[in-house]
N, C-alpha and C positions, 0 to 999 in steps of 0.2 A: 449429127453432130455439137449440137448446143445441149444437147440433154446431158447436165451436169454429172448424175447420175451414172449413163453411157461410159462418160469419161473415165470416172471413176472406177470403172470395171474394167476400163478398157487397160489403165493402166496398173492394176494391182493384175491385169492377166500378163503381159510384157514383163512386168517382174519379176515373178513368178515364173515365167517360162525363158528368161536371163539367165534365174539361180541355175533352176532343173538343166539347162542346154550346157551352161559353164563345166557343171558337176558332170553330163555324162561326157565331153569331150576330154576334161582333165581323166578321166578315169581312164576311159579309153587309152590315150596315151600314156597311165602311169603302168596300168595295168601288161602294155604289151613292153613296157620297159624292164618289170620286173622279170615278165615269164615268155617272154617273142615266142609267144604262141597263139595261134587263130583261134584255136579253140576255146582260149582265156579268155579273148573279146567275146565268144558268144558267150560263156558262161554269164558275162556282166548283165544280159537282158534276160538270161534265165533268173538271176539273184533276184532281178526284182519284180518278175511277173507273177512269179507264185504266191507272195506276199499280195500282189497287186488281185489278183484272183481270188484270194480268200475274203477279200476285203469288199470287193465293188461293190457286191449284190448288198450288202447290209450296210453300208456306206449312200447307197442309194435311198434305203429305206429310211436312215436316220436323218436324210436332207428332206425329206418330203415330211415327217414327222415331228421335225425339232427344227431348227435358224439355221437356214440357209447360210448366211453370212459369217456363223461362228465356229462352222465345221470350214470355211473356207480359211479363216484367220487360225485354226489351231492347225489346219495341212501347211501353211505354209511355215509356222515356226516349228513344226518338225521338218521340216525340208532347212530349215536354216541347223538343225539341229544339228544333222548330218553331215551339212558342212562341215561344221565345229569339229565334226568325230574324223574327218579326214582330212582337217588341218592337223589334229593329233597324229596321224599316220604320218606325217611327212615329218613334223618337229621331234615326237619323240621314237621314232623308229620302233616302234612293237617287233615282235616277236610272230611270223606268221603274217605279214601284213596283207597281202591277196584276202585271208579272211576278213580282216576287219575292213578292209574294200569290201566284198562281197555285200559285210555286213550291211553298212551305211546302205548301200543300194537297195537292201532288202527294206530297210526301213522307209526308204524314200519311197517305194514302192506303195505301203500303207498310206502315205502322204497324197499321192497323185491320185490313189482311187476316191479320196476326196475330192478333190480341187476341181476335176472335167465337172462333174455333177453340180455341186456349188455355183459353178460359174454358169452353166446351162439353165440354171432354177433361176436364179439371180438376171440372166438375161434376159427373159420372158417377162420377171416383175419389171424391169425399168422402162421397157420398149412397148409402143401398142404394134397388133400386130401387123398391122399393114407394113411394117418398115421391117419387120424381120427379114425380108431378101436382102436388101440394101445392107443392114447392119449385119449379114454373115459374112458378108463380102468385107465390110471393114474390119469385122474380128478375126477373120482369118488373115485379112494383112497385117496387124497388130501379132496374131501366132506369130507369122513367119518373119516378119521384123525381129524378133525373139531369137528365131531360128537362124536368121544371118550373124546378127550381132552377139549373142550367146558363145556360140562357138570362135568364130572369130575373136571374140573380146578372151574368150578361154585360152587359145592359140598362141595371140600374143602376149596372155600373161606370162603362158608358160615357157615362152620362146625369152621374153626380155627382160622375164625377173624369175618365177619360179614355180612350182604347182603348190606350194604353200599360201603364196599371195592369191592364185585363181581360187582356191577355194575358200579364203576368207571372204574376197569381195562376194562370191554368191552366197556366203551367209550372212551377210550384208543386203543384198538385194531381196533376199528371200524375207528379213524381219521388218524393212523398207515393204514389201507387199503385203506382209499383215496388218502394217497400220495404217496401210490405206483400203483395205478390205474394212476397215474396224471403222473407217471415216465415211463410209457407203449410207448416203439416205435412201432408205430404201423402205417401206412399207412392207411389211411381211406379211402375206395372209393367215389367216389362223392355218394350225398344221392339221395335216390330214386325217380325217376321221381314223383313233386310233383302232386298228386290228392286230391283230397275229401278225409275229414278222414274217412268216414265212408262205402264210397264205398271202399277204398284202405282195411278198417278192413275187409268188407264184401266180398273182396276176398280172403283174405287171410283163411276167414272160411268155404269159399266154395272149397277152397285146400285141408284143412284138412278133412272135412267132403265127400268130395270125395274120398278120398286114404284111401280105408279099411284097410292097413296094419298102418299107423298111426294112424288113428283112433282107428282101435284095440289095440295098442298097449298104447295108451292114456287111453283110456277107462276104461282095465282091469287094471292099475296101479291104477288107480282112485277109483275103486267100492273096491279094495282090499285092500287098505287103509284107504280106508273111514270106512270097516265096520272091516278091519281086526288090526285096530292101538291100541294096550293097552298100548302106553306111555305116554299117556296122563291120564291114571289113575294110574301112577304109585307111586306118592304120597301118595296115598292113600291106594294100595298095599305095601309100604314101612313100613308106620305107624301101619295099621290094622291088616296085615298079616305079615310080615317078623319080624316089631321091629327093626327096625335099626331108625337110624339119615341120617342127609343128605347127609353126606358120602355115606349113602347105598343108596340113589336115583341116586347121579353121577354114582356109577358102573353100576346101572341096566340101567341108559340112555346112556351110555359108550357101553355096552353089544356088542348093535345089528350093532354098528360102526363096534367094533374088527372086527363079522367074516366080516364085507362088505370090510373093510381094503384089509384081506386078498384075497380077490376072487377076489377085484380089481387089485391087482398085479399078482395074477394068469393069471389074462385075458389080461392085459397088455402085455403078456410076449407068454399068449399062446390065442388068438382072438378066439372065437367061429364064424364058417362063416357055415358051415353046420346046418341044423336043425335050426336055430337060433331061429325061431319060437317056437318050441315044446320047446327048451333049457327054453324059455321065459313062458311059459305055464307053462311046471314043476318046476320053481321056484317061483314062486307067488302060485300055489298049497302049495308049501314046509314049504312056510312063514305062510299060514294058517292053517298048521299043527303044526308048532311050536306054534304060537297063542291061538291054543285050550290045547296044552299039559303043555303051560304056567299057562292057569289060573287053574290048578289041580293039581299046585304041592305047597307045604309047606316051601320048602328048600330055604332059600335064595341063595346060588351058584348055585343048579341046575335051580332056574330061570334064572339066570345072563346065564346060558350056553344056555338055550332054548332061551335066547333073542339072545344070539351071533349067532346061527342056524338061527335064522329068520332072523339076516344082512346078510349072507351067499347070503341065497336065496332075499333076497329084493338085495343085490349086483349085482347080478346076471341080477336081472331084471331092473336095472338101467342101465348100462352099456348098454344090447342090448337097450333098448328102447332110449336111449339118441343119439348110433350107428344109428340107423334107422330115426332118426329124422333131424340129419348132414346130413346123405347120400340123404335123401330125398327131401330135402330144397332147394328150390331155394336160390340164394344168396339175391337176391333182398327184399326178403320177411323173413329170419333168423328172424329177431326183432319180427315180429307179430305171427311169427307160434310158436317162442318159447314161447310169451307170452301167446297162447292158451294154449300150455304143460302146461305153469303153473298154469292156471286154470283148465285144467285137474289133474294135480299129485299136485303141491304145495300146491293150498287149499284144496285137498283131508284129509292135516294133520289136518289142522284147522275145518274143519266138521267133519273129523274122531273123533279128539278133543271134539267135543259139539255132536255129536251122543253116544261117549262111557259115558259123562256128562249125558245124558238123560238116556241112557237105565241103566247105573249104578242106577239110580234114580229109577226106573221102576220095575227093575229085580234083583236088590241086585248086587255087584261088581263081582265077581266072573263069574255068570250067563250070566252077557253083554261079559263077555269077551268070551267067550265058542261062543255064536251067534253069534260076529263080524268074529271069525275064519269060522265058519259054513258058514256064508256068503260067505266068501273068496271062498271057496271052490267051492259052488255054480256058483259063478261069473266067475271063471276060465272054467267051465263046457260050462257055457255059450256063453262066449267068442269061445272057440274052434269051437263051433257049427257056430255063428253066422261071422264067419271071417276065412273062410277056407284059404284066403290067406295068413295070417300070420302063421296060424299054418303050413302051408307049407314051409313060407319063410326061405332061404338061402341070407346070407348077399350079395354074388357077385351078385347076382340079382340084386340092387341098385346102384352099379356102373356104 
């Protein structure tokens, strides 16, 4: 924490996460207010994940072969521009406002394709290798802090002011994030040796798919979040089950991150080393159990507690996976491997939102969430069987 460059990078991360999370929570409320359709909530995720998928691998290649910082700055500026478009949808009331909202979210998917690889590549530049595990815990806590404050702030701004104000605050935070990253003092290494784009991307794909530990950790998290995420359906739960307003949505959206912050701080002080693979598997299983229990509760504050416990489990998973990726990846391909990780992990939230919307339409709201949690438990069992190297992993084996 005495590393000034690391603190600057953390400041960038929390600002861009706050900007993005305010947009996500307000857009969910905005769309549900316009349509009152759970499937429309799921389409928010689909609108983002399609451009994200299309850009992620190319973003990783660009970051490895050009300035890591420059692409992070440009991505933050694009996030701010998207927020301003959303401001316009509330002020000008255009025809077909849902299409404008989905279009802005799609551009947000392009921006997000560059943010995570930039952060991960810069993370490895500003820290010595022996600090990766502790720094991953701190970085996870900062990220989760954004997940707490962002939804809560978005809900409060909508409830006490209006959606226009919430979107404008998001735009200001994104601009501040771009300025912060531009001020980062870091010496970037020479760009990776120039090579054909597709062969370079293929090299990174072969690296990930030939490494059972990285592949197992990423696939575990991807499919668990894909089926186990109940967050996309929270606007429907808040209005139809708990009968709260946007402030209630902010509380529930923030609850998982509160648990993740607590466990992230603990893991930054006491990083897990022995039985890291078993801890990862147990954490994802705990996440699935919490999601199943959430589906059956009609008590708002019990639901918030269960979501907080799911955040504790998810926080362990995030720190373990981040540390594994940082320790296992060669410096020359950090951007590309981070982009592949983003496809596995980052896109699973949006695909999970779409899956949750479709499942809620077909099964009903509560059965769809129970189904997702049950599938998460099945995925943990399958991963433990198919990836024995991950199951037996101790972190010191990767140093």
